[in-house]
C-alpha positions, 0 to 999 in steps of 0.5 A, spaced: 631 193 222 629 199 217 627 196 211 632 200 207 637 195 210 633 189 208 633 191 201 641 192 201 641 185 205 637 182 199 642 186 194 648 183 197 645 176 198 643 176 190 650 179 188 653 173 192 649 168 189 651 171 182 658 171 183 658 164 186 654 162 180 659 165 176 665 161 178 660 155 177 659 157 170 666 155 168 666 162 164 659 161 161 660 154 158 654 151 163 647 154 162 644 153 168 649 157 172 650 162 167 642 163 167 643 164 175 648 169 174 644 174 170 638 173 174 642 174 181 645 180 178 639 183 176 636 182 183 642 185 186 642 191 182 634 192 183 635 192 190 641 196 191 637 201 187 631 201 191 636 202 197 639 208 194 633 211 195 635 211 203 642 210 203 647 215 200 651 211 194 658 211 197 655 208 203 651 203 200 656 201 195 661 200 201 657 196 205 654 192 198 661 191 196 664 190 203 659 185 205 659 181 198 667 180 199 666 177 206 661 172 203 664 170 197 671 169 201 667 165 205 664 161 200 670 160 196 673 157 202 668 153 204 665 151 197 671 151 192 676 149 197 680 156 196 685 158 201 686 164 205 693 166 207 694 171 213 694 177 209 688 175 206 685 174 213 687 181 215 685 184 209 678 181 210 678 183 217 680 190 215 674 190 211 669 188 217 672 193 221 670 198 216 663 196 215 663 196 223 666 203 223 661 206 218 655 203 221 657 205 228 659 212 227 657 215 220 652 220 221 651 219 213 649 212 213 642 214 212 638 220 209 
């Protein structure tokens, strides 16, 4: 796997941790999760920035946000007991399909 995709995966993981901590922070009223939010988003944006040296911004952002949405939806379901109805699942499936199309068929995915 090319290193720039590792950077992007780290950015997605950090963003997912930050968003999960955001939910756990209770609107920034809990100190621990609030600190995690700030640190995780700093790491996410740093590694997204590094990935942008190699991946065009539109593609990187599509992958970053799409993968983040999928991961957060799963965490919301598994950890926070949030439900996903059929339209939500279909929408998530379309996001996954979009990510697959970009990776399999886009010639602009990397410089």
